[in-house]
C-alpha positions, 0 to 999 in steps of 0.5 A: 760148573753145572753140566748141561745134563744136570740142568736139563734133568733138573728143569725136567724133574722139578715139575715132575717132583712138584706134580707128584708131591701135589698129587700125594697131598691132594690124594691124602685130602681126598681119601680122608674126605672120602673116609669121613663120608664113608664113616657117616654113611656107615653110621647112618646105615646103622640107624636105617637098620634099627628103623627097619628092625623096629618096623618089621621084627616080630616078637616070637612070644607075643607074635606082635611087634616089639614094644619094649626098647630093651628087647628091640635093642638086645635083638639088634645088637645080637644081629649086628656085625661091626667092623674092626674100627667100630663099637656098638652098645645099647643103653636102657634107662640110662645104663649100658646093657650090652655091647659088641665085642670091640676087641682091641678098641677103647671102652667108650661106654666106660668113659666118664660123662659120655653115658650120662650125656647120651642118656639125656638125648631125646633126638638122634645125634651124629657127632665127633667126641674125644681127641687124639687116639680116643677120637670117635665119630658116633651116632646116638639114637633114642629108642622109646618102648611102651614101658621103657626107653633106651639108646643105641650108640654106634661109634667108629674110632677115627685113628683106627679108620685112618690107619687104612688111609695112612697105609694107602698114603704110605704105599702111594708115597713109596710108589711115587718115590720109586717112579720118581727115582726111576724117571730120574735114572732114565732121564739121566741116561737119556740126557747123557745119550742125547748130549753125548755128541755135545760132550764129544764135541767139547772134548774134541775142541779141547783136544784139537791142536792141529786144524788138519786133524782127521778126527770126526764126531760119529754121526747118529740121529741125523734127523735131530737137532743134535745130529744136525749140529754134529754134521755141521761141526764135521763139515766145519772141520772139513772146511777148516782142514782144507783151508789150513792145508791150502794155506799151508801149501800156499805159504810153502809155495810162496816161500819157495817162489820168493826164495829163488829171487832172494837167493839170486839178489843176495848172490849178486850183492855179494858179487858186487861187494867183492867185484865192483866191476860187475856192478852194472851186470849184477844190478840189471839182474837184481832189478829183474828179480825185484820186478819178479818178486813184485809181480809175485806179491801183487798176484798173491794180494789179488788171490788173497782178496778173492775170498772177500765178498767185495772181490766181485762187483757185478753189473748188467753188461754186454759181453761183447763190450768186455771183449772189445775193451780187452782187444783194444788194450791187448793189441799194443802189447805185442806184434801178433795177428790179432782178431776178435769174435764179439757177437751180441749175446745179451746183457749178463751180470758181470764184473767188468774190471775182473773179467778184463783182468782175467782176459788180459792175463790169458792174452799175456800167456798167449803172447808168451807162447807165440811169436810175431808170425802167430795169431791170437783171437779174443772172443766170447760165445754163447754155449747153451746157458753159459757164456764163454770168454776165450783167448786162442792162439796158434802157438804150441798148445797145452798138452792134455796131461798138463791142462789140470796141473797148470791151474795150480798155484806156482805151477808153470808149464814145462813144454816150452822155453817161455814156461820158466817165466812169470809167477805161476799164479796167472791161471790161479787168478783167472780161476778165482775170478771165474769162481767169483762169477760162479763159473770155471776155467776151461782149456781146449784146442783153438781154431787157430791150432794152438791152445784156447783158454777161457772162462765159462760163466752162467747166463740167463736172458733178462728180457726186460733189460734186453728191451731197455738196452 
């Protein structure tokens, strides 16, 4: 499987390689065209120098300008300093009389047919002659004297001249190749450094066998996309670890809670099997334990649904309406001194059924911890930008050191005899409903002298809806 590192580097380096290759070939074409222009310019310079010499040179013997083609051409070739790729020779009356040294260059003046063709020229010619290593670019200029005629031939061997261009192109190829290899190595290192968190992420995901692992990716480059992915992944691991730990604790606690009634039921079934006369008493106990298990399972189902988006379905309601409904449903449950506090607060976004469920649960807890002579108050109030639904009683209250503990799953209070009853999930369910409303559970002291437990939910006055109401 091709790695992301190779893919990224390939897509980055391929355009660079194409650009370097294109630059190399374009440079070659430009250099060769420039060389051709320089050669023609150099040969044209020879013609200009010959013309200037003919106009200005004075024969020291006669004191006048040269009128002999031989003398003028001999003077020119003596003064010429050709380049290493250039050869110059002169002809008088069809024969070669002098030539530049041209060391190491082929003798163009000895090529069959070339001198004969030059001798026939009566106008200047700039052409290319020959092929391969003998290919030359030459300039032939006829020179006419008073008594004779001749020709100046200046030729540049293209292969020798191109050697300089080819050397430059070779150096350019080496430079481009070195630059490409360095860019490739640097790109490999940079891509590896950038993708290191991804490789660590892949390695970690393959190696994770337990969702509660404490291993995390090192965070670097927090302002980059990779850094953001690393942070998100570490956050996901934190949430997953917390969820698995909570799930494991939930399963352990649920198993522990269900184990007790199952053990009691099994023991009494064995007792019934061995002592039939104990059937009536044992069946009453078995029925009570079955009801307790049913209540635990029902509460567990409620908590399971609390993580679903549809768990809370809000609508615009008057909080006092919820308090009134709870008060009406609660008073038949037990003989207590019931009271209600339900001021008009204004419309709020609430789930009526869930809020009623939570307050009924709080009422049920108050009933368990009070007797007929005690009082229970159900109410709501506005506290700054929050609405507080509460249930207070005149019972024994909840000790400060136990108020945080009793909100945990399957935890019952241990300060009254009634604390052994129930599933231990009541306040957990109330807390789930509060969180669904972006609120929380609070425990305090009631004005009646006992405990006050309630739900705090955020509230913002909606003037338009209040007016419509």
